[in-house]
One Martini backbone bead per residue (centre of mass of N, CA, C, O) as a GRO file, in nm:
protein
  521
    1MET     BB    1  -0.530  -0.071   0.455
    2LEU     BB    2  -0.431   0.059   0.779
    3LEU     BB    3  -0.522   0.349   0.998
    4ASP     BB    4  -0.602   0.319   1.313
    5GLY     BB    5  -0.828   0.102   1.194
    6ALA     BB    6  -0.860   0.248   0.920
    7PRO     BB    7  -0.939   0.252   0.597
    8LEU     BB    8  -0.764   0.336   0.288
    9ASN     BB    9  -0.933   0.201   0.107
   10ASP     BB   10  -1.123   0.260  -0.160
   11PRO     BB   11  -1.447   0.169  -0.246
   12LEU     BB   12  -1.423   0.270  -0.551
   13THR     BB   13  -1.109   0.160  -0.632
   14GLY     BB   14  -0.915   0.008  -0.390
   15ARG     BB   15  -0.719   0.219  -0.328
   16ALA     BB   16  -0.402   0.343  -0.176
   17ASP     BB   17  -0.267   0.666  -0.117
   18LEU     BB   18   0.042   0.708   0.020
   19SER     BB   19   0.134   0.992  -0.092
   20ALA     BB   20  -0.082   1.159   0.101
   21ILE     BB   21   0.118   1.056   0.335
   22PRO     BB   22   0.312   1.171   0.559
   23THR     BB   23   0.581   1.022   0.712
   24SER     BB   24   0.594   1.219   0.967
   25THR     BB   25   0.303   1.087   1.076
   26LEU     BB   26   0.459   0.812   1.119
   27GLU     BB   27   0.553   0.532   1.337
   28LEU     BB   28   0.419   0.252   1.212
   29GLY     BB   29   0.484  -0.062   1.022
   30THR     BB   30   0.285  -0.356   0.921
   31LEU     BB   31   0.334  -0.668   0.750
   32VAL     BB   32   0.085  -0.888   0.620
   33GLN     BB   33   0.111  -1.189   0.469
   34GLY     BB   34  -0.123  -1.295   0.281
   35ALA     BB   35  -0.410  -1.431   0.339
   36SER     BB   36  -0.650  -1.217   0.555
   37SER     BB   37  -0.968  -1.261   0.575
   38GLN     BB   38  -1.014  -1.395   0.855
   39GLU     BB   39  -0.936  -1.100   0.997
   40PHE     BB   40  -1.012  -0.848   0.760
   41GLY     BB   41  -1.141  -0.944   0.501
   42SER     BB   42  -1.211  -0.772   0.245
   43GLY     BB   43  -0.896  -0.700   0.068
   44ALA     BB   44  -0.685  -0.929   0.220
   45GLY     BB   45  -0.572  -1.143  -0.003
   46ALA     BB   46  -0.248  -1.015  -0.002
   47GLY     BB   47  -0.272  -0.845   0.256
   48VAL     BB   48  -0.139  -0.624   0.527
   49LEU     BB   49  -0.122  -0.273   0.610
   50ILE     BB   50  -0.012  -0.141   0.927
   51LEU     BB   51  -0.081   0.181   1.051
   52THR     BB   52   0.071   0.436   1.269
   53SER     BB   53   0.035   0.715   1.430
   54ARG     BB   54   0.193   0.994   1.537
   55ALA     BB   55   0.264   1.026   1.901
   56GLY     BB   56   0.443   1.170   2.113
   57ARG     BB   57   0.662   1.099   2.395
   58GLY     BB   58   0.679   1.397   2.389
   59THR     BB   59   0.758   1.749   2.372
   60GLY     BB   60   0.700   1.913   2.048
   61VAL     BB   61   0.850   2.043   1.741
   62SER     BB   62   0.803   1.982   1.390
   63GLY     BB   63   0.963   1.998   1.057
   64GLY     BB   64   0.935   2.054   0.686
   65ILE     BB   65   1.126   2.092   0.377
   66ARG     BB   66   1.053   2.056   0.021
   67MET     BB   67   1.247   1.981  -0.279
   68GLY     BB   68   1.224   1.943  -0.647
   69SER     BB   69   1.159   1.819  -0.918
   70PHE     BB   70   0.905   1.947  -1.114
   71GLY     BB   71   0.812   2.162  -0.884
   72GLY     BB   72   0.868   2.046  -0.604
   73VAL     BB   73   0.676   2.118  -0.298
   74GLY     BB   74   0.703   2.119   0.075
   75VAL     BB   75   0.512   2.120   0.390
   76ASP     BB   76   0.557   2.035   0.751
   77VAL     BB   77   0.375   1.985   1.075
   78GLN     BB   78   0.462   1.888   1.421
   79ALA     BB   79   0.276   1.818   1.720
   80ASP     BB   80   0.366   1.737   2.066
   81ALA     BB   81   0.205   1.562   2.353
   82ALA     BB   82   0.332   1.420   2.673
   83ASP     BB   83   0.290   1.152   2.900
   84GLU     BB   84   0.249   0.863   3.066
   85LYS     BB   85  -0.073   0.845   2.952
   86ARG     BB   86  -0.062   1.078   2.736
   87ARG     BB   87  -0.132   1.149   2.380
   88LEU     BB   88  -0.045   1.409   2.123
   89GLY     BB   89  -0.119   1.477   1.772
   90LEU     BB   90  -0.017   1.719   1.513
   91SER     BB   91  -0.084   1.756   1.147
   92LEU     BB   92   0.059   1.942   0.866
   93ALA     BB   93   0.013   1.970   0.502
   94ALA     BB   94   0.187   2.076   0.190
   95ALA     BB   95   0.164   2.035  -0.180
   96ARG     BB   96   0.349   2.067  -0.496
   97ALA     BB   97   0.342   2.002  -0.869
   98GLU     BB   98   0.406   1.989  -1.211
   99ASN     BB   99   0.536   1.720  -1.370
  100ASP     BB  100   0.707   1.808  -1.606
  101PHE     BB  101   0.835   1.585  -1.864
  102PRO     BB  102   1.054   1.426  -2.057
  103PHE     BB  103   1.004   1.203  -2.350
  104ARG     BB  104   0.983   0.901  -2.531
  105ASN     BB  105   0.788   0.831  -2.805
  106PRO     BB  106   0.684   0.512  -2.917
  107LEU     BB  107   0.483   0.616  -3.152
  108ALA     BB  108   0.694   0.752  -3.287
  109ALA     BB  109   0.892   0.709  -3.561
  110THR     BB  110   1.148   0.868  -3.409
  111GLY     BB  111   1.132   0.883  -3.100
  112GLY     BB  112   1.042   1.146  -2.989
  113ARG     BB  113   1.047   1.430  -2.789
  114GLU     BB  114   0.837   1.497  -2.512
  115LEU     BB  115   0.582   1.655  -2.304
  116ARG     BB  116   0.469   1.608  -1.992
  117THR     BB  117   0.128   1.692  -1.914
  118ASN     BB  118  -0.115   1.733  -1.690
  119ALA     BB  119   0.048   1.645  -1.381
  120ASP     BB  120  -0.041   1.821  -1.176
  121ALA     BB  121  -0.025   1.898  -0.813
  122LYS     BB  122  -0.230   1.940  -0.508
  123SER     BB  123  -0.197   1.922  -0.141
  124TYR     BB  124  -0.378   1.838   0.175
  125HIS     BB  125  -0.311   1.801   0.535
  126GLY     BB  126  -0.475   1.648   0.831
  127ALA     BB  127  -0.407   1.564   1.184
  128ILE     BB  128  -0.534   1.376   1.474
  129HIS     BB  129  -0.381   1.222   1.767
  130GLY     BB  130  -0.496   1.017   2.053
  131SER     BB  131  -0.416   0.910   2.400
  132SER     BB  132  -0.558   0.712   2.687
  133GLY     BB  133  -0.419   0.463   2.741
  134PRO     BB  134  -0.631   0.233   2.570
  135LEU     BB  135  -0.721   0.492   2.433
  136PHE     BB  136  -0.815   0.597   2.092
  137GLY     BB  137  -0.784   0.873   1.844
  138SER     BB  138  -0.893   1.009   1.509
  139PHE     BB  139  -0.822   1.264   1.250
  140ARG     BB  140  -0.859   1.304   0.893
  141PHE     BB  141  -0.733   1.507   0.608
  142ASP     BB  142  -0.770   1.500   0.244
  143GLU     BB  143  -0.648   1.693  -0.052
  144THR     BB  144  -0.681   1.675  -0.415
  145GLU     BB  145  -0.545   1.835  -0.718
  146ARG     BB  146  -0.542   1.713  -1.063
  147GLY     BB  147  -0.407   1.582  -1.332
  148VAL     BB  148  -0.494   1.361  -1.629
  149PRO     BB  149  -0.295   1.201  -1.807
  150GLY     BB  150  -0.243   1.040  -2.088
  151ARG     BB  151  -0.143   0.881  -2.332
  152ALA     BB  152   0.079   0.850  -2.548
  153GLY     BB  153  -0.038   1.019  -2.838
  154THR     BB  154  -0.261   1.187  -2.666
  155SER     BB  155  -0.521   1.467  -2.622
  156LEU     BB  156  -0.782   1.384  -2.446
  157PHE     BB  157  -0.626   1.477  -2.143
  158ASP     BB  158  -0.528   1.787  -2.136
  159GLU     BB  159  -0.792   1.881  -1.926
  160ALA     BB  160  -0.795   1.676  -1.714
  161ARG     BB  161  -0.963   1.640  -1.386
  162ALA     BB  162  -0.902   1.580  -1.032
  163GLN     BB  163  -1.086   1.521  -0.723
  164ASP     BB  164  -0.993   1.478  -0.373
  165LEU     BB  165  -1.192   1.395  -0.084
  166PHE     BB  166  -1.094   1.325   0.263
  167TRP     BB  167  -1.241   1.165   0.562
  168ASN     BB  168  -1.154   1.045   0.910
  169ALA     BB  169  -1.288   0.866   1.185
  170ALA     BB  170  -1.144   0.731   1.495
  171ALA     BB  171  -1.164   0.449   1.731
  172GLY     BB  172  -1.027   0.284   2.043
  173LEU     BB  173  -0.910  -0.038   2.185
  174ASP     BB  174  -0.612  -0.144   2.388
  175LEU     BB  175  -0.580  -0.467   2.514
  176PRO     BB  176  -0.477  -0.775   2.590
  177ALA     BB  177  -0.800  -0.895   2.570
  178VAL     BB  178  -0.891  -0.617   2.413
  179ARG     BB  179  -1.001  -0.525   2.081
  180GLY     BB  180  -1.094  -0.208   1.917
  181SER     BB  181  -1.264  -0.054   1.625
  182THR     BB  182  -1.383   0.262   1.476
  183SER     BB  183  -1.518   0.402   1.162
  184TYR     BB  184  -1.556   0.709   0.960
  185GLY     BB  185  -1.610   0.775   0.605
  186TRP     BB  186  -1.525   1.014   0.337
  187HIS     BB  187  -1.554   1.025  -0.033
  188ARG     BB  188  -1.461   1.250  -0.300
  189LEU     BB  189  -1.499   1.228  -0.658
  190GLY     BB  190  -1.375   1.429  -0.919
  191TYR     BB  191  -1.457   1.468  -1.283
  192GLN     BB  192  -1.290   1.633  -1.570
  193SER     BB  193  -1.233   1.627  -1.917
  194SER     BB  194  -1.301   1.947  -1.923
  195SER     BB  195  -1.367   2.288  -1.894
  196SER     BB  196  -1.667   2.232  -2.051
  197ASP     BB  197  -1.736   2.020  -1.848
  198PRO     BB  198  -1.894   1.858  -1.622
  199LEU     BB  199  -1.894   1.754  -1.301
  200SER     BB  200  -1.809   1.437  -1.183
  201VAL     BB  201  -1.967   1.264  -0.901
  202GLN     BB  202  -1.846   1.072  -0.618
  203GLU     BB  203  -1.985   0.914  -0.318
  204VAL     BB  204  -1.835   0.769  -0.013
  205ARG     BB  205  -1.947   0.559   0.254
  206GLN     BB  206  -1.789   0.439   0.568
  207PHE     BB  207  -1.839   0.169   0.801
  208ARG     BB  208  -1.629   0.047   1.084
  209ALA     BB  209  -1.619  -0.262   1.285
  210ALA     BB  210  -1.380  -0.402   1.525
  211GLY     BB  211  -1.315  -0.718   1.721
  212ASP     BB  212  -1.138  -0.865   2.009
  213VAL     BB  213  -1.157  -1.170   2.226
  214ARG     BB  214  -1.019  -1.326   2.494
  215VAL     BB  215  -1.054  -1.617   2.631
  216PRO     BB  216  -1.056  -1.722   2.936
  217ALA     BB  217  -0.844  -1.989   2.992
  218THR     BB  218  -0.782  -1.973   2.680
  219PRO     BB  219  -0.666  -1.989   2.321
  220LEU     BB  220  -0.904  -1.803   2.246
  221THR     BB  221  -1.052  -1.601   1.970
  222LEU     BB  222  -1.293  -1.346   1.927
  223GLY     BB  223  -1.461  -1.212   1.631
  224ILE     BB  224  -1.580  -0.890   1.490
  225ARG     BB  225  -1.740  -0.748   1.182
  226VAL     BB  226  -1.847  -0.426   1.035
  227THR     BB  227  -1.972  -0.316   0.709
  228ARG     BB  228  -2.065   0.007   0.563
  229GLU     BB  229  -2.162   0.089   0.223
  230SER     BB  230  -2.193   0.384   0.003
  231VAL     BB  231  -2.321   0.519  -0.309
  232LYS     BB  232  -2.307   0.835  -0.500
  233GLY     BB  233  -2.398   0.996  -0.829
  234SER     BB  234  -2.306   1.025  -1.126
  235GLU     BB  235  -2.468   0.774  -1.313
  236ILE     BB  236  -2.616   0.685  -1.037
  237GLU     BB  237  -2.862   0.489  -0.915
  238GLY     BB  238  -2.911   0.612  -0.641
  239ALA     BB  239  -2.780   0.433  -0.322
  240PRO     BB  240  -2.581   0.204  -0.321
  241GLY     BB  241  -2.520  -0.088  -0.107
  242ARG     BB  242  -2.334  -0.259   0.174
  243THR     BB  243  -2.330  -0.539   0.409
  244VAL     BB  244  -2.077  -0.666   0.634
  245VAL     BB  245  -2.069  -0.975   0.821
  246GLY     BB  246  -1.831  -1.101   1.070
  247GLY     BB  247  -1.664  -1.398   1.193
  248ARG     BB  248  -1.425  -1.517   1.455
  249LEU     BB  249  -1.202  -1.808   1.505
  250ALA     BB  250  -0.914  -1.844   1.726
  251ALA     BB  251  -0.590  -2.009   1.781
  252ALA     BB  252  -0.317  -2.064   2.032
  253LEU     BB  253  -0.075  -2.324   1.998
  254ALA     BB  254   0.164  -2.469   2.235
  255TYR     BB  255   0.453  -2.709   2.169
  256GLY     BB  256   0.715  -2.598   2.262
  257GLN     BB  257   0.857  -2.544   1.943
  258PHE     BB  258   0.552  -2.531   1.871
  259ARG     BB  259   0.301  -2.361   1.653
  260ILE     BB  260  -0.058  -2.328   1.637
  261ASP     BB  261  -0.288  -2.146   1.389
  262PRO     BB  262  -0.615  -2.151   1.392
  263ALA     BB  263  -0.879  -2.039   1.157
  264LEU     BB  264  -1.228  -1.891   1.132
  265ALA     BB  265  -1.430  -1.731   0.882
  266VAL     BB  266  -1.749  -1.548   0.837
  267ASP     BB  267  -1.906  -1.391   0.555
  268VAL     BB  268  -2.186  -1.160   0.504
  269THR     BB  269  -2.349  -1.063   0.184
  270GLY     BB  270  -2.631  -1.102   0.090
  271GLY     BB  271  -2.565  -1.386  -0.131
  272VAL     BB  272  -2.289  -1.396   0.037
  273VAL     BB  273  -2.077  -1.675   0.151
  274ALA     BB  274  -1.763  -1.660   0.334
  275ALA     BB  275  -1.523  -1.898   0.396
  276SER     BB  276  -1.207  -1.858   0.610
  277PRO     BB  277  -0.965  -2.070   0.632
  278GLU     BB  278  -0.680  -2.123   0.865
  279VAL     BB  279  -0.328  -2.256   0.887
  280SER     BB  280  -0.046  -2.254   1.119
  281LEU     BB  281   0.307  -2.362   1.130
  282ALA     BB  282   0.566  -2.347   1.385
  283TRP     BB  283   0.932  -2.383   1.407
  284ALA     BB  284   1.161  -2.322   1.698
  285PRO     BB  285   1.465  -2.446   1.787
  286ASN     BB  286   1.539  -2.139   1.811
  287ARG     BB  287   1.601  -1.788   1.823
  288ASP     BB  288   1.752  -1.814   1.506
  289ALA     BB  289   1.502  -2.006   1.407
  290GLN     BB  290   1.251  -2.068   1.139
  291LEU     BB  291   0.957  -2.263   1.057
  292TRP     BB  292   0.695  -2.248   0.806
  293VAL     BB  293   0.336  -2.308   0.751
  294ARG     BB  294   0.066  -2.214   0.517
  295ALA     BB  295  -0.308  -2.223   0.494
  296GLY     BB  296  -0.571  -2.080   0.282
  297THR     BB  297  -0.827  -1.835   0.243
  298GLY     BB  298  -1.027  -1.598   0.029
  299PHE     BB  299  -1.159  -1.264  -0.046
  300ARG     BB  300  -1.321  -1.025  -0.302
  301LEU     BB  301  -1.493  -0.757  -0.349
  302PRO     BB  302  -1.625  -0.551  -0.541
  303THR     BB  303  -1.601  -0.250  -0.625
  304PHE     BB  304  -1.768   0.041  -0.693
  305GLY     BB  305  -1.618   0.085  -0.955
  306ASP     BB  306  -1.676  -0.185  -1.090
  307LEU     BB  307  -1.999  -0.144  -1.068
  308TYR     BB  308  -2.050   0.204  -1.126
  309PHE     BB  309  -1.808   0.347  -1.255
  310SER     BB  310  -1.861   0.621  -1.535
  311SER     BB  311  -1.692   0.901  -1.572
  312GLN     BB  312  -1.464   0.794  -1.718
  313TYR     BB  313  -1.305   0.769  -1.991
  314GLN     BB  314  -1.336   0.451  -2.121
  315LEU     BB  315  -1.550   0.349  -1.893
  316ARG     BB  316  -1.708   0.041  -1.771
  317PRO     BB  317  -1.915  -0.103  -1.578
  318ASN     BB  318  -2.002  -0.414  -1.364
  319PRO     BB  319  -2.294  -0.523  -1.194
  320ASN     BB  320  -2.220  -0.861  -1.243
  321LEU     BB  321  -2.014  -0.916  -1.048
  322GLU     BB  322  -1.808  -1.138  -0.884
  323ALA     BB  323  -1.641  -1.265  -0.636
  324GLU     BB  324  -1.346  -1.327  -0.523
  325ARG     BB  325  -1.173  -1.656  -0.489
  326ILE     BB  326  -0.950  -1.786  -0.258
  327SER     BB  327  -0.900  -2.137  -0.263
  328PHE     BB  328  -0.566  -2.107  -0.245
  329ASP     BB  329  -0.314  -2.039   0.022
  330SER     BB  330   0.044  -2.078   0.030
  331GLU     BB  331   0.327  -2.141   0.266
  332LEU     BB  332   0.699  -2.173   0.271
  333GLY     BB  333   0.930  -2.107   0.549
  334VAL     BB  334   1.256  -1.938   0.629
  335SER     BB  335   1.460  -1.837   0.913
  336LEU     BB  336   1.781  -1.666   0.972
  337ARG     BB  337   2.026  -1.604   1.240
  338THR     BB  338   2.354  -1.435   1.297
  339THR     BB  339   2.683  -1.405   1.454
  340VAL     BB  340   3.003  -1.279   1.327
  341GLY     BB  341   3.136  -1.111   1.537
  342THR     BB  342   3.044  -0.792   1.385
  343THR     BB  343   2.839  -0.970   1.213
  344ARG     BB  344   2.515  -0.964   1.075
  345PHE     BB  345   2.278  -1.234   0.993
  346GLU     BB  346   2.005  -1.246   0.756
  347ALA     BB  347   1.739  -1.494   0.642
  348THR     BB  348   1.474  -1.521   0.383
  349ALA     BB  349   1.238  -1.781   0.276
  350SER     BB  350   0.957  -1.820   0.029
  351MET     BB  351   0.698  -2.027  -0.077
  352TRP     BB  352   0.419  -2.001  -0.318
  353VAL     BB  353   0.063  -2.073  -0.356
  354ARG     BB  354  -0.209  -1.980  -0.591
  355ARG     BB  355  -0.580  -1.971  -0.608
  356THR     BB  356  -0.818  -1.795  -0.832
  357GLU     BB  357  -1.153  -1.725  -0.850
  358ASN     BB  358  -1.284  -1.486  -1.033
  359PRO     BB  359  -1.110  -1.273  -1.143
  360ILE     BB  360  -1.058  -0.921  -1.162
  361ILE     BB  361  -1.045  -0.782  -1.496
  362TRP     BB  362  -0.938  -0.531  -1.706
  363LEU     BB  363  -1.090  -0.476  -2.026
  364SER     BB  364  -1.074  -0.432  -2.370
  365SER     BB  365  -1.263  -0.347  -2.619
  366SER     BB  366  -1.326  -0.291  -2.951
  367ALA     BB  367  -1.409   0.018  -2.846
  368ALA     BB  368  -1.209   0.094  -2.607
  369LEU     BB  369  -1.360  -0.016  -2.356
  370TRP     BB  370  -1.326  -0.037  -2.018
  371SER     BB  371  -1.378  -0.350  -1.834
  372PRO     BB  372  -1.488  -0.558  -1.592
  373LYS     BB  373  -1.396  -0.915  -1.531
  374ASN     BB  374  -1.447  -1.248  -1.505
  375VAL     BB  375  -1.148  -1.471  -1.528
  376GLY     BB  376  -1.183  -1.755  -1.419
  377GLU     BB  377  -0.844  -1.836  -1.351
  378LEU     BB  378  -0.578  -1.805  -1.103
  379ARG     BB  379  -0.232  -1.906  -1.125
  380ALA     BB  380   0.029  -1.905  -0.863
  381ARG     BB  381   0.394  -1.879  -0.820
  382GLY     BB  382   0.673  -1.855  -0.574
  383LEU     BB  383   0.987  -1.668  -0.477
  384ASP     BB  384   1.116  -1.535  -0.165
  385THR     BB  385   1.398  -1.327  -0.090
  386GLN     BB  386   1.627  -1.240   0.197
  387VAL     BB  387   1.931  -1.051   0.268
  388GLU     BB  388   2.123  -0.956   0.567
  389LEU     BB  389   2.399  -0.728   0.634
  390GLY     BB  390   2.579  -0.617   0.943
  391THR     BB  391   2.608  -0.447   1.203
  392ALA     BB  392   2.553  -0.579   1.517
  393GLU     BB  393   2.584  -0.295   1.654
  394ALA     BB  394   2.529  -0.002   1.780
  395ARG     BB  395   2.701   0.264   1.606
  396THR     BB  396   2.868   0.542   1.485
  397SER     BB  397   2.955   0.303   1.291
  398GLY     BB  398   2.850   0.150   0.971
  399TRP     BB  399   2.659  -0.129   0.808
  400ARG     BB  400   2.440  -0.219   0.519
  401ALA     BB  401   2.312  -0.516   0.349
  402GLN     BB  402   2.084  -0.590   0.073
  403PHE     BB  403   1.881  -0.878  -0.053
  404ALA     BB  404   1.626  -0.904  -0.314
  405ALA     BB  405   1.399  -1.165  -0.443
  406THR     BB  406   1.169  -1.251  -0.725
  407TRP     BB  407   0.989  -1.544  -0.827
  408GLN     BB  408   0.733  -1.581  -1.091
  409SER     BB  409   0.414  -1.752  -1.180
  410SER     BB  410   0.141  -1.698  -1.417
  411ARG     BB  411  -0.217  -1.792  -1.481
  412VAL     BB  412  -0.483  -1.661  -1.696
  413GLY     BB  413  -0.826  -1.791  -1.748
  414PHE     BB  414  -0.963  -2.036  -1.972
  415GLY     BB  415  -0.873  -2.321  -1.925
  416ALA     BB  416  -0.625  -2.351  -2.177
  417ASN     BB  417  -0.657  -2.024  -2.185
  418ARG     BB  418  -0.344  -1.909  -2.082
  419ASN     BB  419  -0.182  -1.629  -1.919
  420PRO     BB  420  -0.012  -1.391  -1.801
  421LEU     BB  421  -0.026  -1.160  -1.579
  422PRO     BB  422  -0.058  -0.844  -1.612
  423TYR     BB  423   0.233  -0.668  -1.489
  424GLU     BB  424   0.390  -0.936  -1.404
  425PRO     BB  425   0.678  -1.022  -1.315
  426SER     BB  426   0.901  -1.293  -1.299
  427ARG     BB  427   1.124  -1.075  -1.202
  428SER     BB  428   1.285  -0.931  -0.902
  429GLY     BB  429   1.499  -0.670  -0.748
  430ARG     BB  430   1.740  -0.590  -0.472
  431ILE     BB  431   2.014  -0.358  -0.391
  432SER     BB  432   2.165  -0.255  -0.075
  433LEU     BB  433   2.375   0.023   0.052
  434GLU     BB  434   2.484   0.109   0.385
  435GLY     BB  435   2.630   0.405   0.555
  436TRP     BB  436   2.799   0.526   0.872
  437VAL     BB  437   2.933   0.840   1.021
  438GLY     BB  438   2.797   0.936   1.262
  439ALA     BB  439   2.584   1.192   1.119
  440THR     BB  440   2.653   1.026   0.853
  441GLY     BB  441   2.477   0.911   0.552
  442ALA     BB  442   2.443   0.637   0.303
  443ARG     BB  443   2.276   0.533  -0.013
  444ILE     BB  444   2.219   0.239  -0.229
  445ASP     BB  445   1.986   0.159  -0.505
  446VAL     BB  446   1.908  -0.150  -0.680
  447ARG     BB  447   1.666  -0.198  -0.939
  448HIS     BB  448   1.464  -0.476  -1.075
  449THR     BB  449   1.256  -0.523  -1.362
  450GLY     BB  450   1.089  -0.724  -1.549
  451SER     BB  451   0.921  -0.840  -1.789
  452ARG     BB  452   0.587  -0.749  -1.931
  453THR     BB  453   0.275  -0.791  -1.985
  454THR     BB  454  -0.025  -0.593  -2.129
  455SER     BB  455  -0.211  -0.844  -2.187
  456LEU     BB  456  -0.413  -1.124  -2.183
  457ALA     BB  457  -0.290  -1.221  -2.467
  458ALA     BB  458   0.024  -1.162  -2.486
  459THR     BB  459   0.111  -0.953  -2.740
  460ARG     BB  460   0.246  -0.767  -2.524
  461SER     BB  461   0.542  -0.578  -2.400
  462LEU     BB  462   0.779  -0.502  -2.146
  463VAL     BB  463   1.068  -0.411  -2.070
  464GLY     BB  464   1.312  -0.423  -1.871
  465PHE     BB  465   1.458  -0.261  -1.565
  466THR     BB  466   1.713  -0.042  -1.423
  467THR     BB  467   1.782   0.121  -1.114
  468VAL     BB  468   1.933   0.414  -0.952
  469ASP     BB  469   1.980   0.516  -0.609
  470LEU     BB  470   2.045   0.812  -0.407
  471SER     BB  471   2.142   0.878  -0.055
  472ALA     BB  472   2.146   1.133   0.209
  473ARG     BB  473   2.256   1.225   0.555
  474HIS     BB  474   2.239   1.489   0.816
  475HIS     BB  475   2.320   1.574   1.151
  476LEU     BB  476   2.206   1.830   1.376
  477GLY     BB  477   2.307   1.957   1.715
  478THR     BB  478   2.148   2.184   1.969
  479GLY     BB  479   2.038   2.053   2.211
  480SER     BB  480   1.686   2.069   2.151
  481LEU     BB  481   1.798   2.094   1.852
  482ARG     BB  482   1.716   1.931   1.545
  483ILE     BB  483   1.888   1.865   1.233
  484THR     BB  484   1.805   1.754   0.894
  485LEU     BB  485   1.964   1.632   0.601
  486ILE     BB  486   1.813   1.550   0.279
  487GLY     BB  487   1.913   1.345  -0.003
  488ARG     BB  488   1.782   1.264  -0.346
  489LEU     BB  489   1.868   1.038  -0.625
  490GLU     BB  490   1.683   0.940  -0.904
  491ASN     BB  491   1.763   0.781  -1.167
  492VAL     BB  492   2.072   0.821  -1.241
  493LEU     BB  493   2.071   0.686  -1.547
  494ASP     BB  494   1.824   0.779  -1.706
  495ARG     BB  495   1.579   0.588  -1.745
  496GLN     BB  496   1.353   0.459  -1.986
  497TYR     BB  497   1.024   0.393  -1.862
  498GLN     BB  498   0.743   0.152  -1.790
  499LEU     BB  499   0.473   0.050  -1.600
  500ILE     BB  500   0.264   0.157  -1.812
  501GLU     BB  501   0.150   0.149  -2.108
  502LEU     BB  502   0.217   0.474  -2.234
  503TYR     BB  503   0.339   0.555  -1.933
  504PRO     BB  504   0.570   0.750  -1.847
  505GLU     BB  505   0.867   0.788  -1.669
  506PRO     BB  506   1.084   0.956  -1.511
  507GLY     BB  507   1.381   1.053  -1.486
  508ARG     BB  508   1.604   1.230  -1.352
  509HIS     BB  509   1.574   1.303  -0.987
  510PHE     BB  510   1.515   1.523  -0.705
  511THR     BB  511   1.554   1.554  -0.335
  512PHE     BB  512   1.507   1.803  -0.076
  513ARG     BB  513   1.542   1.795   0.292
  514LEU     BB  514   1.432   1.987   0.585
  515GLU     BB  515   1.473   1.912   0.932
  516ALA     BB  516   1.300   1.989   1.248
  517ARG     BB  517   1.354   1.973   1.619
  518ARG     BB  518   1.179   2.070   1.929
  519ASP     BB  519   1.222   2.024   2.265
  520ILE     BB  520   0.997   2.027   2.546
  521GLN     BB  521   1.030   2.041   2.901
   0.00000   0.00000   0.00000
């Protein structure tokens, strides 16, 4: 995940906590599906989410106040200034929540209800983003302090606390023939298992530079990227680090209705040399239909958490891990769109097959210590579909309906001893219906997640579940002042379910938000 060219994925854990980024500070999000290591390097094996900070095209001030269930409150402010060539945006946000909620303990003999505690959190956010012509720059800061509740039925984590502190500075250039960005980030993670224990701290620093140049009078693009990461902290000897250098050659070839995009990248770090070829072919017989096929490879280096992180209770790192190698990643897809009368129709379907060698999976030992290991091979295949119907033109009243479904099968392990990948459902789907009249709109979302195994041995599983969410909004406007009221009710049917075994999710809960913006002429 990238924000303004800077990576959001933490080198320590590999995760990107999007909940720490107020959506009011974002302008655009683009999802690139499939193995993308040839363009973005390690960590892009399953795709890339590219986010762009909001910097207003006008001048004004906006803000929002949010409140919700479980003691959730938040406030954010955004200020924008812009003219024809320059844009500047500043955002500040703060939020907190108690997050205590009742649940049914599956370990209790009577299935009794208990209270989920030590899940409170408070966070602070600040960002500034500016651009002048093709140049842009940004700086962002995020801080979170939260409890770390353990599994249902244990009190080991009743006092555990985690502290996250993150900042990142980025700058770049965006021209038709030249693109480039550079960033430097620092992340500090502190963990304390109880109030009487010392704070265990890990600090990660990351520098990243990447750029592409289109070769004049040719369909070729040359790219280069350099990443330098280092980590230090409690229970880590010295300050281990790694440098990854990668080069890329890509072409864009068009022949009438056909387009071919071959690419090859080579990344080097230590004793690892990863070549990532990819080729895609697209056929567009007209503007409303497209058929494409893609095949490529990718890789993912172990995170610093996989290699060194040992501060959390019942976790043991593995400094001997090998990189994951996506030896085959392919996709065959088709998209169609048409308009009948006042109704617009769009549909997309894609089949995919993937094979990963040495996948990194966290496993529990006989002593209940969790540790990452390279587990043979992972083979997976699936089908993704999406259909959308709705009002063909922008009107003061209209509707939109969406249907999306995924079917997939995976097997991971050694030789003939393979089982489904833990926590990956064989089927999932969503149905959404949205309508609006004038300044008022409403939406209903029905989501289904199928059953999932919870261990590599596939001896345990979680049942599937379906949730229903409702949301509505209403706009008010008087001159240069615009006000929006937003309400959301999640898990309307109050379903009791778990995404991770013995970590219950909340039941029915609501969020209410008031937004306001004033434009300055």
